[in-house]
C-alpha positions as CSV (number, residue, x, y, z in Angstrom):
1,M,70.4,90.5,134.9
2,S,73.3,92.8,134.0
3,L,72.8,95.9,131.7
4,Y,75.8,94.6,129.7
5,K,74.7,91.6,127.8
6,K,76.6,91.8,124.7
7,I,80.6,91.4,124.9
8,T,82.9,91.3,121.6
9,V,86.4,90.3,121.9
10,L,88.8,92.1,119.1
11,G,91.9,90.6,118.3
12,G,94.9,89.9,120.6
13,D,96.3,86.6,121.7
14,Q,95.5,83.3,123.7
15,R,94.8,85.5,126.7
16,Q,91.7,87.2,124.6
17,A,90.6,83.9,123.9
18,A,90.7,83.1,127.2
19,V,88.2,86.2,128.0
20,A,85.6,85.5,125.2
21,G,85.4,81.7,126.9
22,Y,85.1,82.8,130.4
23,F,82.2,85.6,129.5
24,A,80.6,82.7,127.5
25,L,80.3,80.5,130.0
26,K,78.8,83.4,132.3
27,D,76.0,83.8,129.7
28,F,76.9,86.6,128.1
29,S,76.3,87.0,124.3
30,V,80.0,86.9,123.3
31,G,81.4,87.4,119.6
32,A,85.0,87.9,118.5
33,W,87.2,88.9,115.5
34,G,90.5,88.4,114.9
35,L,91.2,85.4,116.9
36,P,91.6,81.9,115.7
37,S,88.4,79.6,115.8
38,A,90.2,77.0,117.1
39,L,90.8,78.9,120.3
40,L,87.4,79.8,120.8
41,P,84.2,78.0,122.5
42,P,81.4,76.9,119.8
43,Q,78.9,78.8,121.3
44,L,80.5,82.2,120.6
45,T,79.8,84.3,117.5
46,L,83.1,84.6,115.0
47,F,82.6,87.9,113.0
48,E,84.3,87.9,109.3
49,D,84.7,91.6,109.8
50,W,85.7,94.1,112.4
51,K,83.3,96.7,111.7
52,T,80.5,94.5,112.1
53,A,82.0,92.7,115.2
54,V,82.1,96.6,116.8
55,A,78.8,98.0,115.8
56,D,76.5,96.6,117.9
57,T,77.9,95.7,121.5
58,D,77.9,96.7,125.0
59,V,81.6,96.1,125.8
60,L,84.2,96.0,123.4
61,V,87.3,94.3,124.8
62,L,90.8,95.2,123.5
63,P,93.8,93.5,124.0
64,L,96.8,93.7,126.4
65,P,98.4,95.7,124.9
66,A,95.4,97.1,122.9
67,S,98.0,98.6,120.5
68,P,101.9,97.9,119.7
69,D,102.1,101.3,118.1
70,S,99.6,103.3,119.5
71,K,98.0,103.1,116.2
72,H,96.9,100.0,114.9
73,L,95.0,96.9,116.9
74,N,97.3,94.5,118.5
75,L,96.5,91.3,116.2
76,P,99.3,88.9,116.6
77,L,97.7,85.6,115.8
78,M,95.6,86.6,112.2
79,Q,97.8,89.0,110.8
80,R,98.8,88.2,107.6
81,E,101.2,89.5,105.2
82,G,99.9,92.4,102.9
83,E,96.9,92.6,105.0
84,K,95.9,96.1,106.8
85,T,95.6,95.9,110.3
86,P,92.8,98.2,111.5
87,R,93.3,101.3,112.9
88,I,92.2,102.3,116.5
89,F,90.8,105.5,115.2
90,D,88.8,103.8,112.7
91,I,87.2,101.3,115.4
92,V,86.5,103.9,117.4
93,R,84.5,105.7,114.8
94,E,82.8,102.6,114.2
95,I,81.5,101.9,117.8
96,S,77.7,102.7,118.6
97,P,77.1,105.0,121.2
98,G,77.0,104.0,124.8
99,T,79.6,101.1,124.2
100,L,82.3,100.3,126.8
101,V,85.8,99.9,125.7
102,A,87.9,97.8,128.0
103,G,91.8,97.7,127.1
104,G,95.0,96.8,128.4
105,R,98.0,99.3,128.7
106,L,96.0,102.1,126.7
107,S,98.2,104.8,126.0
108,Q,98.1,108.2,126.2
109,A,97.3,108.7,122.5
110,I,94.5,106.1,122.6
111,K,92.8,107.5,125.7
112,E,92.6,110.8,123.6
113,I,91.1,109.3,120.7
114,L,88.5,107.6,123.2
115,Q,87.9,111.0,125.1
116,E,87.7,113.0,121.8
117,A,84.7,110.5,120.4
118,G,83.0,110.7,123.8
119,V,83.7,106.7,124.4
120,Q,83.7,105.4,128.2
121,F,86.7,103.0,128.6
122,F,88.6,101.3,131.3
123,D,91.9,100.3,131.0
124,Y,92.2,96.9,132.9
125,F,95.9,96.8,133.4
126,E,95.8,99.7,135.8
127,S,93.5,97.7,138.2
128,E,95.3,96.9,141.5
129,A,93.2,93.9,141.7
130,L,94.5,92.7,138.2
131,Q,98.0,93.0,139.1
132,Q,98.2,91.4,142.7
133,K,96.7,88.4,140.5
134,N,99.1,88.7,137.9
135,A,101.9,88.7,140.8
136,I,101.4,84.8,141.1
137,P,101.9,83.7,137.2
138,T,104.4,86.1,137.1
139,A,106.4,84.4,140.2
140,E,105.8,80.9,138.5
141,G,107.1,81.9,135.2
142,A,110.0,83.6,137.2
143,I,110.8,80.0,138.5
144,E,110.4,78.3,135.4
145,V,113.1,80.3,133.9
146,L,115.2,79.6,136.7
147,M,114.6,76.1,136.0
148,R,115.3,76.0,132.6
149,E,118.5,78.4,132.6
150,V,120.3,77.2,135.9
151,P,121.3,72.9,135.7
152,R,120.4,72.8,139.3
153,T,117.6,72.0,141.6
154,V,115.8,75.1,143.2
155,N,116.2,73.4,146.7
156,G,119.3,74.3,148.2
157,L,120.0,77.2,145.7
158,C,121.0,80.6,146.6
159,V,119.2,83.4,144.9
160,A,118.6,87.2,145.6
161,V,115.5,89.0,144.9
162,T,115.5,92.6,144.5
163,G,112.5,94.7,145.6
164,F,109.7,93.3,147.7
165,G,106.6,94.3,146.0
166,R,103.4,92.3,144.8
167,V,105.9,90.3,142.6
168,S,108.7,89.8,144.8
169,R,106.4,88.7,147.6
170,A,105.0,85.8,145.5
171,L,108.1,85.0,144.2
172,V,109.6,84.7,147.5
173,R,107.1,82.6,148.7
174,L,107.2,80.2,146.0
175,L,111.3,80.1,146.2
176,L,111.1,79.4,149.9
177,A,108.3,76.7,149.7
178,M,110.8,74.9,147.3
179,G,113.5,75.0,149.7
180,A,115.7,77.7,148.2
181,R,118.2,80.1,150.1
182,V,116.6,83.4,149.8
183,T,118.3,86.9,150.1
184,V,116.2,89.9,149.5
185,A,117.4,93.5,148.7
186,A,115.1,96.3,149.4
187,R,115.2,100.2,150.5
188,K,112.2,99.9,153.1
189,R,113.1,98.6,156.3
190,E,109.3,97.1,156.8
191,D,109.6,95.1,153.9
192,L,113.1,93.8,155.4
193,A,111.5,92.8,158.5
194,L,108.8,91.1,156.8
195,A,111.1,89.3,154.5
196,R,113.2,88.2,157.8
197,A,110.2,87.0,159.5
198,Q,109.6,84.8,156.3
199,G,112.9,83.3,156.7
200,C,115.0,85.5,154.2
201,D,118.5,86.8,154.5
202,T,117.8,90.5,153.7
203,V,120.2,93.4,152.4
204,Q,119.1,97.3,152.5
205,I,119.4,98.8,149.4
206,N,120.3,102.4,150.9
207,S,123.9,102.9,148.4
208,K,125.2,101.7,145.4
209,E,127.7,100.0,147.3
210,A,125.2,98.0,149.2
211,L,124.5,95.9,146.0
212,F,128.0,95.1,145.7
213,S,127.6,92.4,148.6
214,L,125.2,90.5,145.9
215,G,128.3,89.9,143.9
216,R,129.4,86.5,144.8
217,G,127.4,83.2,145.8
218,F,124.2,83.4,144.1
219,A,123.4,81.4,141.4
220,A,120.4,83.8,140.5
221,I,119.3,87.3,141.2
222,F,115.7,88.1,140.1
223,N,115.5,91.9,139.8
224,T,112.1,93.7,140.1
225,V,112.9,97.3,140.5
226,P,112.2,99.0,137.1
227,C,115.7,101.7,137.3
228,C,118.9,100.7,136.6
229,L,120.3,99.2,140.0
230,F,122.6,96.7,138.1
231,D,124.8,99.3,136.0
232,E,128.7,98.7,135.2
233,A,129.7,98.8,138.4
234,V,127.7,96.7,140.3
235,L,127.6,94.0,137.4
236,S,131.5,93.8,137.3
237,R,131.0,92.6,141.1
238,L,128.6,89.8,140.0
239,S,130.4,86.0,139.1
240,R,130.1,85.2,135.5
241,E,128.1,82.1,136.9
242,T,125.4,84.3,138.0
243,L,122.1,84.2,135.9
244,M,120.2,87.7,135.9
245,I,116.5,87.3,135.6
246,D,115.1,90.8,135.3
247,L,111.2,91.1,135.6
248,A,110.8,94.7,135.7
249,S,108.9,97.0,133.3
250,A,110.7,99.1,130.9
251,P,113.5,100.3,131.2
252,G,114.4,97.4,133.5
253,G,117.1,97.3,136.0
254,V,120.0,96.0,134.3
255,D,122.6,97.9,131.7
256,A,122.1,95.6,129.1
257,N,125.2,96.9,127.2
258,A,127.2,96.4,130.3
259,A,125.8,93.0,130.8
260,G,127.1,91.7,127.3
261,M,130.3,93.3,128.0
262,L,131.2,91.7,131.1
263,G,129.6,88.5,130.1
264,I,126.6,88.4,132.4
265,R,123.9,86.3,131.5
266,V,120.5,88.2,131.2
267,V,117.3,86.8,130.8
268,W,114.6,89.6,130.3
269,A,111.3,88.0,131.4
270,L,108.7,90.4,130.7
271,S,104.6,89.4,130.4
272,L,105.2,86.3,132.0
273,P,101.4,85.8,132.3
274,G,100.7,86.0,128.9
275,K,103.6,83.5,128.3
276,Y,103.6,81.1,131.1
277,A,99.8,80.7,131.9
278,P,98.0,82.7,129.2
279,I,94.5,81.0,130.2
280,T,95.0,82.3,133.8
281,A,96.2,85.3,132.6
282,G,92.9,85.8,130.2
283,E,90.6,84.6,133.2
284,I,92.2,87.1,135.3
285,I,91.6,89.9,132.7
286,A,87.9,88.8,132.2
287,Q,87.3,88.8,136.1
288,T,88.8,92.1,136.2
289,I,86.5,93.4,133.5
290,L,83.4,91.9,135.1
291,A,83.9,93.7,138.7
292,Y,84.1,96.8,136.8
293,L,80.9,96.3,135.2
294,S,79.3,95.2,138.7
295,E,80.9,98.4,140.3
296,G,79.5,100.5,137.4
297,E,76.0,99.3,137.9
C-alpha cells in the first residue's frame, strides 16, 4: 500500500483534470478545486474552497505552469471576473506538514517560497521521462499545424527540421512515415549521421551561412533550437512560400520583427501537448508523479 493515499489537484486546465482522473483509477483518494465538475470523474471529491482542499492531503498537484506570474495559482478554467486568485504564498501557508507539492515549471520564486516553508516539492516538468514522452504529442501537434497551414499533402512535401533532440527525432520519424522528404539541420556530426541513416538529407550548422542553404525549396521549416537561428539575414533568404513552425521554448529561434517585415509566415507552436492532446499530456504528468512517489518510497 502506498504511503501516499490522498491526492489533491489544484487549478489548471484539462491536463490537470486528466491527472485527477488517472489517480482516481489507481485507487487513490482524489480531490480537486479550480476545475469544472464536467471534466472530473464522479468518484472524485470536488472541494468548495481551496483552503479545505489543501489542508489535509498527502500530495498537492499544481498546474503546468504552476503560476503565470510566480505569485498566483494558474486557474484558467475557473477564474471569474472580480474574483481573487489564490496566491502561491497563501496556499503554502495552508499546507499540512509532510505534504508533497508536485508542480510544473516551478519558478525560482516559487521554489524559494516552498523551501523557506520547509515543504518538499517536485517539479515534474523537469523530469527527463516526461520530456521524452511529451515529444510524441509535440511532434503530432506540429504535424497538425503543418497540415492546417499548408494546402498540400505531407506525402512528397519537402520540409526541414533544425536541431535533432527529443522532439526533432520524434517529428522526423512521423514525417518520414508520412512520406515527407526531410532535411535535418543540426550541429553535431553524430546527429547528422543518425538522420542520414534514417533517410534524411542533412545540413551541418557550423556557421550562419550554412543556414542559407535552407532558403529555397522547402514548404515548411520546423525549428526546435531555442536560440535565434533565423535572424533577418537568414530569413531574407527564405522563399515567401515557406512556413516557419517554431517549436522552441522561449525566446524561440525566429526573429519575429524581421519575419513580419519580410512577410515570412511564422507559427509559434508552444505547449503543444496541452493544446493538441491534453488528456494524454495529463496522463503523462500523472505517470511522472506516480513514478516519483514510488521512487521516494
